[in-house]
N, CA, C and O of each residue as an XYZ file, in Angstrom:
720
protein
N       0.841     -1.182      0.000
C       0.000      0.000      0.000
C       0.887      1.245      0.000
O       1.878      1.310      0.726
N       0.536      2.193     -0.787
C       1.249      3.456     -0.866
C       1.067      4.212      0.453
O      -0.064      4.362      0.915
N       2.169      4.699      1.079
C       2.027      5.380      2.360
C       1.226      6.672      2.268
O       0.776      7.195      3.287
N       1.046      7.188      1.067
C       0.262      8.414      0.910
C      -1.218      8.147      0.674
O      -2.006      9.086      0.559
N      -1.604      6.874      0.602
C      -3.010      6.521      0.401
C      -3.767      6.697      1.711
O      -3.401      6.091      2.718
N      -4.823      7.522      1.714
C      -5.562      7.720      2.963
C      -6.304      6.445      3.391
O      -6.827      5.705      2.557
N      -6.336      6.212      4.675
C      -7.088      5.093      5.236
C      -8.101      5.661      6.217
O      -7.877      6.728      6.789
N      -9.215      4.961      6.421
C     -10.199      5.472      7.378
C      -9.580      5.587      8.775
O      -8.842      4.705      9.214
N      -9.889      6.678      9.455
C      -9.347      6.862     10.801
C     -10.113      5.985     11.794
O     -11.227      5.533     11.532
N      -9.478      5.766     12.929
C     -10.095      4.986     14.004
C     -10.756      5.924     14.998
O     -10.220      6.982     15.327
N     -11.923      5.524     15.470
C     -12.558      6.254     16.569
C     -11.843      5.867     17.861
O     -11.159      4.845     17.907
N     -11.994      6.664     18.894
C     -11.333      6.382     20.182
C     -11.694      4.985     20.680
O     -10.835      4.265     21.189
N     -12.949      4.605     20.536
C     -13.385      3.279     20.977
C     -12.606      2.184     20.255
O     -12.230      1.184     20.866
N     -12.365      2.366     18.968
C     -11.618      1.376     18.195
C     -10.160      1.299     18.639
O      -9.566      0.221     18.627
N      -9.579      2.434     19.031
C      -8.202      2.435     19.527
C      -8.104      1.632     20.823
O      -7.165      0.858     21.013
N      -9.076      1.822     21.707
C      -9.089      1.067     22.962
C      -9.348     -0.418     22.702
O      -8.753     -1.275     23.355
N     -10.228     -0.721     21.756
C     -10.484     -2.130     21.404
C      -9.225     -2.784     20.833
O      -8.934     -3.941     21.135
N      -8.479     -2.045     20.009
C      -7.256     -2.570     19.429
C      -6.233     -2.872     20.536
O      -5.611     -3.935     20.529
N      -6.060     -1.948     21.478
C      -5.122     -2.161     22.586
C      -5.577     -3.331     23.458
O      -4.753     -4.109     23.938
N      -6.884     -3.451     23.661
C      -7.440     -4.552     24.455
C      -7.135     -5.893     23.786
O      -6.713     -6.842     24.447
N      -7.352     -5.965     22.469
C      -7.061     -7.211     21.732
C      -5.579     -7.544     21.760
O      -5.210     -8.708     21.921
N      -4.720     -6.536     21.605
C      -3.270     -6.761     21.671
C      -2.857     -7.302     23.037
O      -1.949     -8.125     23.142
N      -3.532     -6.831     24.074
C      -3.202     -7.251     25.427
C      -3.657     -8.680     25.695
O      -2.987     -9.412     26.423
N      -4.774     -9.086     25.125
C      -5.277    -10.440     25.346
C      -4.750    -11.460     24.349
O      -4.973    -12.660     24.507
N      -4.056    -10.991     23.330
C      -3.518    -11.897     22.324
C      -2.460    -12.803     22.952
O      -1.641    -12.336     23.744
N      -2.468    -14.087     22.609
C      -1.467    -15.003     23.180
C      -0.020    -14.564     22.943
O       0.875    -14.946     23.697
N       0.209    -13.774     21.911
C       1.578    -13.329     21.649
C       2.126    -12.482     22.794
O       3.338    -12.458     23.010
N       1.259    -11.785     23.531
C       1.727    -11.003     24.674
C       2.407    -11.914     25.689
O       3.462    -11.574     26.224
N       1.810    -13.059     25.951
C       2.352    -13.975     26.950
C       3.645    -14.627     26.457
O       4.546    -14.912     27.246
N       3.724    -14.857     25.152
C       4.955    -15.399     24.575
C       6.051    -14.336     24.625
O       7.189    -14.632     24.990
N       5.709    -13.097     24.259
C       6.681    -12.004     24.317
C       7.173    -11.789     25.741
O       8.365    -11.577     25.961
N       6.259    -11.843     26.714
C       6.654    -11.663     28.117
C       7.620    -12.759     28.548
O       8.566    -12.497     29.290
N       7.385    -13.985     28.088
C       8.282    -15.094     28.428
C       9.654    -14.891     27.785
O      10.682    -15.108     28.426
N       9.666    -14.473     26.513
C      10.941    -14.243     25.820
C      11.729    -13.110     26.469
O      12.934    -13.232     26.688
N      11.055    -12.020     26.774
C      11.728    -10.886     27.409
C      12.237    -11.283     28.791
O      13.339    -10.899     29.182
N      11.444    -12.043     29.522
C      11.857    -12.484     30.857
C      13.085    -13.387     30.786
O      13.999    -13.263     31.600
N      13.104    -14.292     29.815
C      14.273    -15.146     29.626
C      15.504    -14.333     29.273
O      16.597    -14.595     29.774
N      15.323    -13.345     28.407
C      16.416    -12.447     28.021
C      16.906    -11.680     29.248
O      18.108    -11.621     29.508
N      15.969    -11.090     30.004
C      16.328    -10.327     31.206
C      17.095    -11.183     32.205
O      18.117    -10.763     32.748
N      16.590    -12.386     32.437
C      17.210    -13.283     33.424
C      18.571    -13.762     32.932
O      19.540    -13.777     33.691
N      18.641    -14.150     31.669
C      19.883    -14.679     31.117
C      21.013    -13.664     31.097
O      22.162    -14.006     31.378
N      20.695    -12.419     30.766
C      21.720    -11.376     30.692
C      21.783    -10.528     31.959
O      22.587     -9.602     32.062
N      20.929    -10.857     32.916
C      20.859    -10.125     34.185
C      20.685     -8.626     33.961
O      21.384     -7.812     34.566
N      19.735     -8.267     33.077
C      19.501     -6.857     32.785
C      18.167     -6.343     33.323
O      17.989     -5.132     33.460
N      17.249     -7.218     33.623
C      15.946     -6.788     34.100
C      15.928     -6.606     35.602
O      16.950     -6.780     36.266
N      14.774     -6.258     36.139
C      14.649     -6.123     37.582
C      14.965     -7.448     38.282
O      14.688     -8.521     37.746
N      15.535     -7.365     39.463
C      15.931     -8.567     40.200
C      14.844     -8.941     41.204
O      14.697     -8.299     42.244
N      14.098     -9.970     40.886
C      13.058    -10.477     41.782
C      13.545    -11.687     42.576
O      12.776    -12.303     43.313
N      14.790    -12.013     42.426
C      15.335    -13.141     43.172
C      15.535    -14.361     42.295
O      15.162    -14.364     41.122
N      16.132    -15.406     42.879
C      16.462    -16.607     42.110
C      15.269    -17.556     41.964
O      14.231    -17.395     42.606
N      15.460    -18.532     41.110
C      14.499    -19.630     40.965
C      13.251    -19.258     40.190
O      13.127    -18.183     39.604
N      12.317    -20.228     40.224
C      11.064    -20.062     39.481
C      10.203    -18.950     40.053
O       9.481    -18.279     39.316
N      10.275    -18.750     41.369
C       9.499    -17.678     41.990
C       9.943    -16.318     41.456
O       9.114    -15.486     41.086
N      11.269    -16.099     41.420
C      11.797    -14.853     40.880
C      11.471    -14.687     39.412
O      11.138    -13.591     38.960
N      11.571    -15.797     38.653
C      11.253    -15.732     37.225
C       9.761    -15.432     37.022
O       9.393    -14.668     36.130
N       8.916    -16.032     37.845
C       7.471    -15.786     37.743
C       7.130    -14.322     37.998
O       6.290    -13.748     37.306
N       7.775    -13.727     38.978
C       7.534    -12.308     39.256
C       8.055    -11.435     38.116
O       7.418    -10.451     37.742
N       9.214    -11.799     37.565
C       9.770    -11.076     36.420
C       8.838    -11.199     35.218
O       8.619    -10.228     34.494
N       8.290    -12.394     35.008
C       7.336    -12.619     33.920
C       6.101    -11.725     34.100
O       5.635    -11.102     33.147
N       5.585    -11.671     35.319
C       4.425    -10.812     35.599
C       4.745     -9.348     35.357
O       3.925     -8.608     34.813
N       5.932     -8.933     35.759
C       6.383     -7.559     35.531
C       6.390     -7.265     34.034
O       5.859     -6.241     33.602
N       6.987     -8.154     33.239
C       7.085     -7.923     31.798
C       5.724     -7.968     31.120
O       5.468     -7.174     30.215
N       4.841     -8.880     31.536
C       3.491     -8.927     30.959
C       2.733     -7.631     31.269
O       2.061     -7.077     30.399
N       2.845     -7.154     32.508
C       2.179     -5.895     32.875
C       2.786     -4.721     32.113
O       2.074     -3.798     31.715
N       4.080     -4.757     31.915
C       4.764     -3.701     31.179
C       4.285     -3.639     29.726
O       4.026     -2.556     29.200
N       4.169     -4.787     29.088
C       3.679     -4.834     27.705
C       2.230     -4.364     27.644
O       1.858     -3.601     26.752
N       1.411     -4.822     28.593
C      -0.004     -4.425     28.620
C      -0.153     -2.920     28.835
O      -0.981     -2.281     28.185
N       0.641     -2.354     29.740
C       0.525     -0.912     29.980
C       1.034     -0.121     28.767
O       0.513      0.953     28.465
N       2.035     -0.644     28.083
C       2.495      0.009     26.849
C       1.388      0.018     25.808
O       1.173      1.027     25.137
N       0.679     -1.110     25.669
C      -0.449     -1.174     24.738
C      -1.494     -0.124     25.094
O      -1.986      0.594     24.224
N      -1.828     -0.041     26.376
C      -2.870      0.883     26.808
C      -2.480      2.337     26.562
O      -3.231      3.088     25.940
N      -1.316      2.728     27.047
C      -0.919      4.130     26.933
C      -0.531      4.517     25.505
O      -0.958      5.562     25.014
N       0.274      3.687     24.832
C       0.822      4.058     23.528
C      -0.131      3.816     22.365
O      -0.007      4.466     21.327
N      -1.088      2.888     22.517
C      -1.984      2.563     21.401
C      -3.428      2.978     21.625
O      -4.232      2.930     20.694
N      -3.778      3.390     22.856
C      -5.174      3.745     23.120
C      -5.313      5.133     23.743
O      -5.841      6.047     23.110
N      -4.848      5.290     24.966
C      -5.104      6.528     25.711
C      -4.484      7.757     25.041
O      -5.199      8.693     24.680
N      -3.177      7.758     24.876
C      -2.506      8.944     24.321
C      -2.951      9.217     22.881
O      -3.233     10.370     22.556
N      -3.028      8.200     21.996
C      -3.527      8.490     20.647
C      -4.965      9.030     20.628
O      -5.310      9.841     19.768
N      -5.788      8.590     21.558
C      -7.157      9.121     21.613
C      -7.158     10.583     22.028
O      -7.903     11.389     21.469
N      -6.329     10.931     23.004
C      -6.259     12.316     23.470
C      -5.738     13.246     22.375
O      -6.254     14.348     22.191
N      -4.709     12.795     21.649
C      -4.074     13.641     20.632
C      -4.644     13.421     19.230
O      -4.115     13.962     18.259
N      -5.707     12.639     19.113
C      -6.341     12.365     17.814
C      -5.306     11.858     16.812
O      -5.159     12.384     15.709
N      -4.599     10.820     17.241
C      -3.518     10.231     16.460
C      -3.864      8.792     16.118
O      -4.484      8.091     16.918
N      -3.468      8.355     14.942
C      -3.669      6.969     14.534
C      -2.511      6.136     15.077
O      -1.361      6.393     14.721
N      -2.782      5.142     15.933
C      -1.699      4.374     16.547
C      -1.136      3.258     15.676
O      -0.186      2.584     16.074
N      -1.709      3.054     14.497
C      -1.267      1.941     13.655
C       0.049      2.257     12.951
O       0.377      3.413     12.685
N       0.793      1.183     12.658
C       1.999      1.318     11.852
C       1.599      1.119     10.400
O       0.935      0.139     10.061
N       2.001      2.045      9.545
C       1.708      1.948      8.121
C       2.990      1.620      7.375
O       3.952      2.388      7.394
N       2.989      0.461      6.716
C       4.172      0.007      5.982
C       4.451      0.889      4.779
O       3.531      1.390      4.132
N       5.720      1.072      4.491
C       6.117      1.724      3.251
C       5.946      0.728      2.114
O       5.398      1.058      1.062
N       6.420     -0.492      2.335
C       6.154     -1.590      1.422
C       7.001     -1.683      0.172
O       7.002     -2.726     -0.481
N       7.725     -0.631     -0.188
C       8.580     -0.694     -1.371
C       9.760      0.240     -1.154
O       9.782      1.038     -0.216
N      10.731      0.124     -2.035
C      11.933      0.936     -1.921
C      13.106      0.089     -1.477
O      12.986     -1.126     -1.325
N      14.235      0.735     -1.270
C      15.424      0.000     -0.851
C      15.250     -0.488      0.589
O      14.437      0.042      1.347
N      16.022     -1.496      0.941
C      15.982     -2.003      2.313
C      16.308     -0.874      3.282
O      15.645     -0.728      4.309
N      17.321     -0.077      2.966
C      17.729      1.037      3.827
C      16.583      2.040      4.021
O      16.336      2.484      5.143
N      15.890      2.394      2.947
C      14.801      3.377      3.054
C      13.631      2.822      3.861
O      12.953      3.565      4.572
N      13.397      1.526      3.752
C      12.299      0.915      4.506
C      12.646      0.783      5.987
O      11.776      0.940      6.844
N      13.907      0.497      6.293
C      14.325      0.448      7.701
C      14.224      1.852      8.297
O      13.742      2.019      9.418
N      14.676      2.858      7.551
C      14.572      4.234      8.024
C      13.108      4.614      8.258
O      12.797      5.271      9.251
N      12.217      4.214      7.367
C      10.784      4.481      7.501
C      10.255      3.873      8.806
O       9.499      4.519      9.532
N      10.651      2.639      9.100
C      10.183      1.942     10.304
C      10.691      2.627     11.568
O       9.948      2.762     12.540
N      11.937      3.054     11.564
C      12.490      3.736     12.743
C      11.855      5.113     12.895
O      11.537      5.540     14.005
N      11.675      5.795     11.784
C      11.057      7.120     11.778
C       9.650      7.076     12.376
O       9.203      8.040     12.997
N       8.965      5.964     12.186
C       7.594      5.826     12.696
C       7.525      5.926     14.220
O       6.453      6.180     14.769
N       8.638      5.734     14.903
C       8.664      5.912     16.362
C       8.501      7.376     16.740
O       8.096      7.693     17.858
N       8.814      8.259     15.813
C       8.812      9.685     16.108
C       7.786     10.479     15.302
O       7.387     11.573     15.701
N       7.364      9.926     14.171
C       6.399     10.601     13.307
C       5.223      9.662     13.066
O       5.404      8.519     12.647
N       4.022     10.153     13.333
C       2.808      9.360     13.130
C       1.835     10.186     12.284
O       2.172     11.252     11.769
N       0.637      9.661     12.165
C      -0.400     10.355     11.412
C      -1.552     10.702     12.335
O      -1.914      9.935     13.227
N      -2.119     11.875     12.099
C      -3.299     12.279     12.856
C      -4.503     11.507     12.322
O      -4.418     10.834     11.295
N      -5.603     11.612     13.019
C      -6.835     10.973     12.546
C      -7.281     11.539     11.205
O      -8.049     10.896     10.489
N      -6.812     12.727     10.858
C      -7.142     13.349      9.578
C      -6.150     12.984      8.481
O      -6.341     13.356      7.323
N      -5.074     12.247      8.842
C      -4.112     11.794      7.851
C      -2.895     12.671      7.690
O      -2.061     12.397      6.827
N      -2.756     13.720      8.490
C      -1.578     14.576      8.403
C      -0.499     14.071      9.358
O      -0.791     13.449     10.379
N       0.753     14.353      9.002
C       1.850     13.923      9.867
C       1.888     14.760     11.138
O       1.565     15.948     11.144
N       2.295     14.092     12.215
C       2.411     14.753     13.516
C       3.420     13.982     14.357
O       3.759     12.848     14.019
N       3.911     14.576     15.450
C       4.795     13.804     16.338
C       4.066     12.561     16.852
O       2.856     12.596     17.073
N       4.789     11.486     17.036
C       4.188     10.240     17.513
C       4.062     10.305     19.031
O       4.877      9.742     19.763
N       3.028     11.001     19.486
C       2.809     11.165     20.920
C       2.554      9.826     21.611
O       2.931      9.640     22.767
N       1.920      8.907     20.908
C       1.685      7.581     21.484
C       2.992      6.925     21.881
O       3.105      6.353     22.966
N       3.966      7.008     21.012
C       5.279      6.435     21.297
C       6.046      7.288     22.296
O       6.565      6.768     23.284
N       6.123      8.574     22.052
C       6.947      9.453     22.882
C       6.403      9.612     24.298
O       7.153      9.498     25.268
N       5.113      9.873     24.422
C       4.514     10.099     25.740
C       3.968      8.803     26.331
O       4.153      8.529     27.516
N       3.291      8.003     25.494
C       2.671      6.769     25.991
C       3.681      5.786     26.562
O       3.452      5.201     27.621
N       4.804      5.602     25.859
C       5.830      4.696     26.378
C       6.498      5.272     27.619
O       6.919      4.520     28.498
N       6.603      6.605     27.704
C       7.150      7.227     28.921
C       6.203      6.981     30.099
O       6.655      6.678     31.204
N       4.904      7.109     29.871
C       3.929      6.859     30.938
C       4.002      5.405     31.401
O       3.979      5.128     32.600
N       4.089      4.493     30.459
C       4.186      3.072     30.784
C       5.456      2.771     31.573
O       5.434      2.002     32.534
N       6.553      3.380     31.160
C       7.821      3.173     31.853
C       7.762      3.729     33.271
O       8.260      3.105     34.208
N       7.162      4.887     33.426
C       7.003      5.465     34.766
C       6.141      4.582     35.655
O       6.445      4.395     36.834
N       5.071      4.040     35.094
C       4.191      3.157     35.865
C       4.918      1.894     36.301
O       4.647      1.363     37.379
N       5.832      1.412     35.482
C       6.521      0.163     35.807
C       7.300      0.263     37.116
O       7.560     -0.754     37.759
N       7.672      1.469     37.513
C       8.386      1.645     38.788
C       7.505      1.244     39.968
O       8.017      0.903     41.035
N       6.191      1.281     39.786
C       5.270      0.919     40.873
C       5.304     -0.567     41.191
O       5.006     -0.962     42.319
N       5.657     -1.389     40.226
C       5.688     -2.834     40.468
C       7.079     -3.422     40.232
O       7.226     -4.607     39.936
N       8.079     -2.582     40.367
C       9.472     -3.005     40.255
C      10.057     -3.110     41.668
O       9.670     -2.342     42.548
N      10.974     -4.039     41.895
C      11.610     -4.113     43.219
C      12.263     -2.768     43.571
O      12.900     -2.147     42.720
N      12.104     -2.322     44.821
C      12.625     -0.997     45.204
C      14.098     -0.778     44.880
O      14.494      0.338     44.544
N      14.916     -1.824     44.976
C      16.344     -1.657     44.698
C      16.626     -1.371     43.225
O      17.729     -0.947     42.881
N      15.649     -1.596     42.358
C      15.832     -1.354     40.926
C      15.230     -0.033     40.451
O      15.351      0.314     39.277
N      14.582      0.707     41.353
C      13.926      1.957     40.969
C      14.925      3.109     41.067
O      15.443      3.417     42.140
N      15.180      3.734     39.923
C      16.042      4.921     39.873
C      15.745      5.663     38.576
O      15.151      5.112     37.650
N      16.164      6.907     38.526
C      15.982      7.696     37.310
C      16.730      7.055     36.145
O      16.202      6.968     35.036
N      17.951      6.609     36.397
C      18.769      5.998     35.346
C      18.082      4.736     34.804
O      18.012      4.541     33.591
N      17.578      3.885     35.699
C      16.894      2.665     35.249
C      15.612      2.993     34.486
O      15.257      2.294     33.537
N      14.920      4.053     34.896
C      13.706      4.462     34.183
C      14.057      4.916     32.767
O      13.368      4.556     31.813
N      15.111      5.695     32.630
C      15.538      6.160     31.299
C      16.015      4.988     30.435
O      15.754      4.955     29.232
N      16.712      4.031     31.047
C      17.130      2.840     30.300
C      15.900      2.070     29.824
O      15.841      1.627     28.677
N      14.923      1.916     30.710
C      13.697      1.213     30.337
C      12.972      1.895     29.190
O      12.468      1.232     28.284
N      12.919      3.224     29.229
C      12.276      3.991     28.161
C      13.021      3.794     26.838
O      12.398      3.583     25.798
N      14.350      3.864     26.881
C      15.147      3.669     25.667
C      14.971      2.263     25.114
O      14.892      2.078     23.899
N      14.910      1.276     25.994
C      14.707     -0.103     25.550
C      13.341     -0.252     24.888
O      13.226     -0.895     23.845
N      12.303      0.339     25.488
C      10.971      0.265     24.872
C      10.955      0.908     23.491
O      10.353      0.368     22.562
N      11.611      2.054     23.349
C      11.671      2.713     22.040
C      12.392      1.817     21.034
O      11.948      1.669     19.895
N      13.510      1.219     21.461
C      14.270      0.341     20.571
C      13.499     -0.900     20.174
O      13.522     -1.307     19.012
N      12.814     -1.505     21.136
C      12.016     -2.706     20.839
C      10.892     -2.358     19.870
O      10.641     -3.100     18.920
N      10.215     -1.239     20.102
C       9.135     -0.836     19.193
C       9.669     -0.560     17.787
O       9.035     -0.925     16.798
N      10.829      0.081     17.700
C      11.436      0.329     16.380
C      11.767     -1.000     15.703
O      11.552     -1.157     14.501
N      12.284     -1.946     16.469
C      12.575     -3.278     15.923
C      11.315     -3.987     15.457
O      11.316     -4.641     14.414
N      10.244     -3.862     16.223
C       8.969     -4.459     15.804
C       8.457     -3.791     14.528
O       7.890     -4.457     13.661
N       8.656     -2.480     14.412
C       8.259     -1.781     13.181
C       9.049     -2.298     11.982
O       8.482     -2.492     10.907
N      10.348     -2.522     12.157
C      11.162     -3.068     11.069
C      10.624     -4.442     10.680
O      10.508     -4.755      9.495
N      10.299     -5.253     11.669
C       9.724     -6.573     11.404
C       8.411     -6.448     10.627
O       8.185     -7.168      9.655
N       7.556     -5.535     11.063
C       6.272     -5.321     10.367
C       6.493     -4.830      8.944
O       5.782     -5.233      8.023
N       7.473     -3.966      8.770
C       7.757     -3.406      7.444
C       8.080     -4.489      6.441
O       7.708     -4.377      5.273
N       8.760     -5.529      6.866
C       9.155     -6.592      5.962
C       8.239     -7.805      6.048
O       8.616     -8.901      5.632
N       7.045     -7.616      6.583
C       6.046     -8.678      6.578
C       6.102     -9.627      7.760
O       5.545    -10.722      7.692
N       6.750     -9.240      8.827
C       6.789    -10.080     10.019
C       8.152    -10.704     10.226
O       9.026    -10.645      9.362
N       8.307    -11.290     11.370
C       9.598    -11.850     11.766
C      10.055    -12.971     10.841
O      11.237    -13.036     10.504
N       9.156    -13.850     10.423
C       9.551    -14.966      9.549
C      10.128    -14.460      8.225
O      11.159    -14.952      7.767
N       9.466    -13.483      7.615
C       9.951    -12.945      6.343
C      11.251    -12.184      6.527
O      12.109    -12.201      5.644
N      11.410    -11.506      7.679
C      12.641    -10.770      7.948
C      13.822    -11.734      8.082
O      14.909    -11.453      7.577
N      13.620    -12.858      8.752
C      14.678    -13.866      8.889
C      15.029    -14.441      7.524
O      16.208    -14.615      7.216
N      14.022    -14.740      6.699
C      14.288    -15.265      5.354
C      15.075    -14.255      4.512
O      15.987    -14.636      3.778
N      14.725    -12.978      4.618
C      15.417    -11.927      3.875
C      16.880    -11.843      4.326
O      17.781    -11.733      3.494
N      17.112    -11.893      5.627
C      18.471    -11.777      6.176
C      19.326    -12.989      5.830
O      20.531    -12.837      5.633
N      18.752    -14.178      5.749
C      19.527    -15.393      5.502
C      19.583    -15.762      4.026
O      20.246    -16.736      3.667
N      18.911    -15.019      3.170
C      18.864    -15.334      1.746
C      20.217    -15.177      1.083
O      20.527    -15.904      0.140
N      21.022    -14.253      1.550
C      22.311    -13.958      0.886
C      23.411    -14.767      1.500
O      24.564    -14.660      1.081
C-alpha cells in the first residue's frame, strides 16, 4: 500500500479495542516469556530473586509492562491527541529506506485526519508506561537511570517491531536476512 493513500481513521473506541485485543492476544504472553528469559539470562531486568518464583515475578512484571504500553501508547494517548496508533508500511523501496521508515515511525505518526504529527503515542505513551513500571518493580531497581534505560529499551524494541512489520513479520525478515 502506498504510504500516501488515505485510510479510514479509528474512533477512540476502536483504539481502545485494538489495545485490548493486543493485550489479550497469546503473543503477549509469549513475548513476556521471551523478554523475561532475556532479562534473566543477561541479568539486565529487575531482580526479583532466584528460581522459578523470581522468574514468575519477572514474567508478571514484563506482561504488565507490555499491557501498559499497549494501553498508553496505542489507546489513551492516541485518543487524546487524535492520532492513529497503527503502523503503516512503506512496502517498497530499498531495504535502507524501509528500515529508516520503520524507525522514523517511532517519532512521526499520522493524525486521525491523515496529516503527519509527532508520535505522541510512542513518545509520551511509552514514557507513561515506563514510569508506571516503577510501581511494580523491586525498590532496589527503581532509579531515574533505570527508568531512562527502560524507556530507551521500549523505544528500541518498538522500532525493531516496526522493522519486522515493514518486511512482513519476523519470519519474512529472517528469510530476507539469511537469503544472501
